[in-house]
PyMOL CGO cylinders between C-alpha atoms (Angstrom):
from pymol import cmd
from pymol.cgo import CYLINDER

trace = [
    CYLINDER, -2.35, -34.03, -14.86, 0.13, -33.11, -11.73, 0.3, 1, 1, 1, 1, 1, 1,
    CYLINDER, 0.13, -33.11, -11.73, -2.22, -35.27, -9.58, 0.3, 1, 1, 1, 1, 1, 1,
    CYLINDER, -2.22, -35.27, -9.58, -1.56, -38.36, -12.23, 0.3, 1, 1, 1, 1, 1, 1,
    CYLINDER, -1.56, -38.36, -12.23, 2.02, -37.65, -12.20, 0.3, 1, 1, 1, 1, 1, 1,
    CYLINDER, 2.02, -37.65, -12.20, 2.21, -37.32, -8.65, 0.3, 1, 1, 1, 1, 1, 1,
    CYLINDER, 2.21, -37.32, -8.65, 0.10, -40.76, -7.73, 0.3, 1, 1, 1, 1, 1, 1,
    CYLINDER, 0.10, -40.76, -7.73, 2.57, -42.91, -10.31, 0.3, 1, 1, 1, 1, 1, 1,
    CYLINDER, 2.57, -42.91, -10.31, 5.39, -41.25, -8.45, 0.3, 1, 1, 1, 1, 1, 1,
    CYLINDER, 5.39, -41.25, -8.45, 4.05, -42.63, -5.12, 0.3, 1, 1, 1, 1, 1, 1,
    CYLINDER, 4.05, -42.63, -5.12, 3.39, -46.10, -6.82, 0.3, 1, 1, 1, 1, 1, 1,
    CYLINDER, 3.39, -46.10, -6.82, 7.50, -45.84, -8.14, 0.3, 1, 1, 1, 1, 1, 1,
    CYLINDER, 7.50, -45.84, -8.14, 8.67, -44.99, -4.39, 0.3, 1, 1, 1, 1, 1, 1,
    CYLINDER, 8.67, -44.99, -4.39, 6.13, -47.46, -3.09, 0.3, 1, 1, 1, 1, 1, 1,
    CYLINDER, 6.13, -47.46, -3.09, 7.08, -50.44, -5.09, 0.3, 1, 1, 1, 1, 1, 1,
    CYLINDER, 7.08, -50.44, -5.09, 11.01, -49.24, -4.77, 0.3, 1, 1, 1, 1, 1, 1,
    CYLINDER, 11.01, -49.24, -4.77, 10.74, -49.18, -1.34, 0.3, 1, 1, 1, 1, 1, 1,
    CYLINDER, 10.74, -49.18, -1.34, 8.57, -52.82, -0.73, 0.3, 1, 1, 1, 1, 1, 1,
    CYLINDER, 8.57, -52.82, -0.73, 11.12, -54.29, -3.35, 0.3, 1, 1, 1, 1, 1, 1,
    CYLINDER, 11.12, -54.29, -3.35, 14.28, -53.32, -1.43, 0.3, 1, 1, 1, 1, 1, 1,
    CYLINDER, 14.28, -53.32, -1.43, 13.10, -54.42, 2.21, 0.3, 1, 1, 1, 1, 1, 1,
    CYLINDER, 13.10, -54.42, 2.21, 11.96, -57.70, 0.77, 0.3, 1, 1, 1, 1, 1, 1,
    CYLINDER, 11.96, -57.70, 0.77, 15.28, -58.47, -0.90, 0.3, 1, 1, 1, 1, 1, 1,
    CYLINDER, 15.28, -58.47, -0.90, 17.43, -57.27, 1.54, 0.3, 1, 1, 1, 1, 1, 1,
    CYLINDER, 17.43, -57.27, 1.54, 15.49, -58.78, 4.87, 0.3, 1, 1, 1, 1, 1, 1,
    CYLINDER, 15.49, -58.78, 4.87, 13.43, -61.60, 3.01, 0.3, 1, 1, 1, 1, 1, 1,
    CYLINDER, 13.43, -61.60, 3.01, 16.53, -62.88, 1.01, 0.3, 1, 1, 1, 1, 1, 1,
    CYLINDER, 16.53, -62.88, 1.01, 15.81, -66.57, 1.40, 0.3, 1, 1, 1, 1, 1, 1,
    CYLINDER, 15.81, -66.57, 1.40, 12.17, -66.68, 1.11, 0.3, 1, 1, 1, 1, 1, 1,
    CYLINDER, 12.17, -66.68, 1.11, 10.39, -67.97, -2.08, 0.3, 1, 1, 1, 1, 1, 1,
    CYLINDER, 10.39, -67.97, -2.08, 10.09, -65.04, -3.87, 0.3, 1, 1, 1, 1, 1, 1,
    CYLINDER, 10.09, -65.04, -3.87, 7.68, -64.38, -7.10, 0.3, 1, 1, 1, 1, 1, 1,
    CYLINDER, 7.68, -64.38, -7.10, 7.49, -62.42, -10.08, 0.3, 1, 1, 1, 1, 1, 1,
    CYLINDER, 7.49, -62.42, -10.08, 5.22, -59.23, -9.68, 0.3, 1, 1, 1, 1, 1, 1,
    CYLINDER, 5.22, -59.23, -9.68, 4.63, -59.53, -13.29, 0.3, 1, 1, 1, 1, 1, 1,
    CYLINDER, 4.63, -59.53, -13.29, 2.55, -56.28, -13.65, 0.3, 1, 1, 1, 1, 1, 1,
    CYLINDER, 2.55, -56.28, -13.65, 5.47, -54.14, -12.18, 0.3, 1, 1, 1, 1, 1, 1,
    CYLINDER, 5.47, -54.14, -12.18, 8.78, -53.29, -13.13, 0.3, 1, 1, 1, 1, 1, 1,
    CYLINDER, 8.78, -53.29, -13.13, 11.43, -51.12, -11.74, 0.3, 1, 1, 1, 1, 1, 1,
    CYLINDER, 11.43, -51.12, -11.74, 13.18, -49.01, -14.66, 0.3, 1, 1, 1, 1, 1, 1,
    CYLINDER, 13.18, -49.01, -14.66, 12.99, -52.12, -16.52, 0.3, 1, 1, 1, 1, 1, 1,
    CYLINDER, 12.99, -52.12, -16.52, 14.33, -54.34, -13.61, 0.3, 1, 1, 1, 1, 1, 1,
    CYLINDER, 14.33, -54.34, -13.61, 11.85, -57.28, -12.90, 0.3, 1, 1, 1, 1, 1, 1,
    CYLINDER, 11.85, -57.28, -12.90, 10.56, -57.08, -9.32, 0.3, 1, 1, 1, 1, 1, 1,
    CYLINDER, 10.56, -57.08, -9.32, 10.76, -60.39, -7.71, 0.3, 1, 1, 1, 1, 1, 1,
    CYLINDER, 10.76, -60.39, -7.71, 9.02, -60.11, -3.42, 0.3, 1, 1, 1, 1, 1, 1,
    CYLINDER, 9.02, -60.11, -3.42, 7.89, -62.47, -1.38, 0.3, 1, 1, 1, 1, 1, 1,
    CYLINDER, 7.89, -62.47, -1.38, 4.11, -63.55, -0.45, 0.3, 1, 1, 1, 1, 1, 1,
    CYLINDER, 4.11, -63.55, -0.45, 4.15, -61.47, 2.67, 0.3, 1, 1, 1, 1, 1, 1,
    CYLINDER, 4.15, -61.47, 2.67, 5.38, -58.78, 1.01, 0.3, 1, 1, 1, 1, 1, 1,
    CYLINDER, 5.38, -58.78, 1.01, 2.73, -58.86, -1.96, 0.3, 1, 1, 1, 1, 1, 1,
    CYLINDER, 2.73, -58.86, -1.96, 0.53, -58.95, -0.05, 0.3, 1, 1, 1, 1, 1, 1,
    CYLINDER, 0.53, -58.95, -0.05, 1.73, -55.47, 1.60, 0.3, 1, 1, 1, 1, 1, 1,
    CYLINDER, 1.73, -55.47, 1.60, 1.97, -53.65, -2.43, 0.3, 1, 1, 1, 1, 1, 1,
    CYLINDER, 1.97, -53.65, -2.43, -1.40, -54.82, -3.23, 0.3, 1, 1, 1, 1, 1, 1,
    CYLINDER, -1.40, -54.82, -3.23, -2.99, -53.41, 0.27, 0.3, 1, 1, 1, 1, 1, 1,
    CYLINDER, -2.99, -53.41, 0.27, -0.91, -50.08, -0.85, 0.3, 1, 1, 1, 1, 1, 1,
    CYLINDER, -0.91, -50.08, -0.85, -1.71, -49.70, -4.40, 0.3, 1, 1, 1, 1, 1, 1,
    CYLINDER, -1.71, -49.70, -4.40, -5.22, -50.34, -3.31, 0.3, 1, 1, 1, 1, 1, 1,
    CYLINDER, -5.22, -50.34, -3.31, -4.85, -47.65, -0.70, 0.3, 1, 1, 1, 1, 1, 1,
    CYLINDER, -4.85, -47.65, -0.70, -3.13, -45.56, -2.50, 0.3, 1, 1, 1, 1, 1, 1,
    CYLINDER, -3.13, -45.56, -2.50, -5.72, -45.59, -5.55, 0.3, 1, 1, 1, 1, 1, 1,
    CYLINDER, -5.72, -45.59, -5.55, -8.76, -44.89, -3.37, 0.3, 1, 1, 1, 1, 1, 1,
    CYLINDER, -8.76, -44.89, -3.37, -7.48, -42.37, -1.13, 0.3, 1, 1, 1, 1, 1, 1,
    CYLINDER, -7.48, -42.37, -1.13, -9.00, -39.15, -2.41, 0.3, 1, 1, 1, 1, 1, 1,
    CYLINDER, -9.00, -39.15, -2.41, -5.98, -37.20, -0.65, 0.3, 1, 1, 1, 1, 1, 1,
    CYLINDER, -5.98, -37.20, -0.65, -2.85, -36.03, -1.43, 0.3, 1, 1, 1, 1, 1, 1,
    CYLINDER, -2.85, -36.03, -1.43, 0.59, -36.33, 0.06, 0.3, 1, 1, 1, 1, 1, 1,
    CYLINDER, 0.59, -36.33, 0.06, 1.95, -35.65, 2.80, 0.3, 1, 1, 1, 1, 1, 1,
    CYLINDER, 1.95, -35.65, 2.80, -1.92, -35.04, 4.06, 0.3, 1, 1, 1, 1, 1, 1,
    CYLINDER, -1.92, -35.04, 4.06, -2.70, -38.68, 4.41, 0.3, 1, 1, 1, 1, 1, 1,
    CYLINDER, -2.70, -38.68, 4.41, -0.03, -38.01, 7.29, 0.3, 1, 1, 1, 1, 1, 1,
    CYLINDER, -0.03, -38.01, 7.29, -2.35, -36.30, 9.13, 0.3, 1, 1, 1, 1, 1, 1,
    CYLINDER, -2.35, -36.30, 9.13, -5.68, -38.27, 7.98, 0.3, 1, 1, 1, 1, 1, 1,
    CYLINDER, -5.68, -38.27, 7.98, -8.19, -38.84, 10.66, 0.3, 1, 1, 1, 1, 1, 1,
    CYLINDER, -8.19, -38.84, 10.66, -9.13, -41.98, 8.73, 0.3, 1, 1, 1, 1, 1, 1,
    CYLINDER, -9.13, -41.98, 8.73, -6.05, -43.68, 7.89, 0.3, 1, 1, 1, 1, 1, 1,
    CYLINDER, -6.05, -43.68, 7.89, -6.58, -46.28, 4.70, 0.3, 1, 1, 1, 1, 1, 1,
    CYLINDER, -6.58, -46.28, 4.70, -4.67, -48.71, 6.26, 0.3, 1, 1, 1, 1, 1, 1,
    CYLINDER, -4.67, -48.71, 6.26, -5.76, -50.85, 8.86, 0.3, 1, 1, 1, 1, 1, 1,
    CYLINDER, -5.76, -50.85, 8.86, -3.36, -51.62, 12.26, 0.3, 1, 1, 1, 1, 1, 1,
    CYLINDER, -3.36, -51.62, 12.26, -1.31, -54.65, 10.89, 0.3, 1, 1, 1, 1, 1, 1,
    CYLINDER, -1.31, -54.65, 10.89, -0.90, -53.04, 7.52, 0.3, 1, 1, 1, 1, 1, 1,
    CYLINDER, -0.90, -53.04, 7.52, 0.41, -49.48, 9.41, 0.3, 1, 1, 1, 1, 1, 1,
    CYLINDER, 0.41, -49.48, 9.41, 2.89, -51.27, 11.17, 0.3, 1, 1, 1, 1, 1, 1,
    CYLINDER, 2.89, -51.27, 11.17, 3.81, -53.08, 8.10, 0.3, 1, 1, 1, 1, 1, 1,
    CYLINDER, 3.81, -53.08, 8.10, 4.37, -49.89, 6.02, 0.3, 1, 1, 1, 1, 1, 1,
    CYLINDER, 4.37, -49.89, 6.02, 6.18, -48.00, 8.46, 0.3, 1, 1, 1, 1, 1, 1,
    CYLINDER, 6.18, -48.00, 8.46, 8.66, -50.73, 8.69, 0.3, 1, 1, 1, 1, 1, 1,
    CYLINDER, 8.66, -50.73, 8.69, 9.41, -50.81, 5.09, 0.3, 1, 1, 1, 1, 1, 1,
    CYLINDER, 9.41, -50.81, 5.09, 9.67, -47.02, 5.16, 0.3, 1, 1, 1, 1, 1, 1,
    CYLINDER, 9.67, -47.02, 5.16, 11.99, -46.83, 7.65, 0.3, 1, 1, 1, 1, 1, 1,
    CYLINDER, 11.99, -46.83, 7.65, 14.24, -49.35, 6.66, 0.3, 1, 1, 1, 1, 1, 1,
    CYLINDER, 14.24, -49.35, 6.66, 14.13, -48.61, 3.27, 0.3, 1, 1, 1, 1, 1, 1,
    CYLINDER, 14.13, -48.61, 3.27, 14.44, -45.21, 3.06, 0.3, 1, 1, 1, 1, 1, 1,
    CYLINDER, 14.44, -45.21, 3.06, 17.55, -45.48, 5.40, 0.3, 1, 1, 1, 1, 1, 1,
    CYLINDER, 17.55, -45.48, 5.40, 18.99, -48.09, 3.12, 0.3, 1, 1, 1, 1, 1, 1,
    CYLINDER, 18.99, -48.09, 3.12, 19.03, -46.48, 0.20, 0.3, 1, 1, 1, 1, 1, 1,
    CYLINDER, 19.03, -46.48, 0.20, 20.36, -43.10, 1.92, 0.3, 1, 1, 1, 1, 1, 1,
    CYLINDER, 20.36, -43.10, 1.92, 23.09, -45.15, 2.92, 0.3, 1, 1, 1, 1, 1, 1,
    CYLINDER, 23.09, -45.15, 2.92, 23.65, -47.26, 0.07, 0.3, 1, 1, 1, 1, 1, 1,
    CYLINDER, 23.65, -47.26, 0.07, 24.57, -44.83, -2.64, 0.3, 1, 1, 1, 1, 1, 1,
    CYLINDER, 24.57, -44.83, -2.64, 21.31, -43.29, -3.11, 0.3, 1, 1, 1, 1, 1, 1,
    CYLINDER, 21.31, -43.29, -3.11, 21.62, -40.00, -1.43, 0.3, 1, 1, 1, 1, 1, 1,
    CYLINDER, 21.62, -40.00, -1.43, 18.52, -38.44, -3.91, 0.3, 1, 1, 1, 1, 1, 1,
    CYLINDER, 18.52, -38.44, -3.91, 16.09, -40.38, -1.71, 0.3, 1, 1, 1, 1, 1, 1,
    CYLINDER, 16.09, -40.38, -1.71, 17.80, -39.01, 1.75, 0.3, 1, 1, 1, 1, 1, 1,
    CYLINDER, 17.80, -39.01, 1.75, 17.24, -35.47, 0.17, 0.3, 1, 1, 1, 1, 1, 1,
    CYLINDER, 17.24, -35.47, 0.17, 13.54, -36.78, -0.79, 0.3, 1, 1, 1, 1, 1, 1,
    CYLINDER, 13.54, -36.78, -0.79, 12.90, -38.25, 2.71, 0.3, 1, 1, 1, 1, 1, 1,
    CYLINDER, 12.90, -38.25, 2.71, 14.37, -34.78, 4.57, 0.3, 1, 1, 1, 1, 1, 1,
    CYLINDER, 14.37, -34.78, 4.57, 12.73, -32.27, 2.17, 0.3, 1, 1, 1, 1, 1, 1,
]
cmd.load_cgo(trace, "trace")
C-alpha cells in the first residue's frame, strides 16, 4: 500500500513539474489537452514535446523496480541520455519556479 501511495505521489509530482515547465517555457506553442491526467481537478495542457516527455517518464516510473530516491544512484537508469537531460532541465526549472512563486512546500520537499 505504501508503494502505491508513493508511486501516485511521484506521478502527481512529475505531472506538476512538467505542466509548470511547459506552461512557462512553451507558452506560445500549440498545446493539447492531456485527457487522462488532471492536477487538482484542473485540466492539463501540454505541447507535443512535453507530452512525449511525460509519457516516457510515466512509462519509466511504472516499470522501475526501485523506489525513490534509489533511482538517483541506479546503475541502469530508465531514461536515455536525451530524456535524462530533458527531465533534469524540467525538474531544475520547475522546482525553482514553484519554490519562489508562492509554493514554499515544494522548496521544503526539495531540500528534505
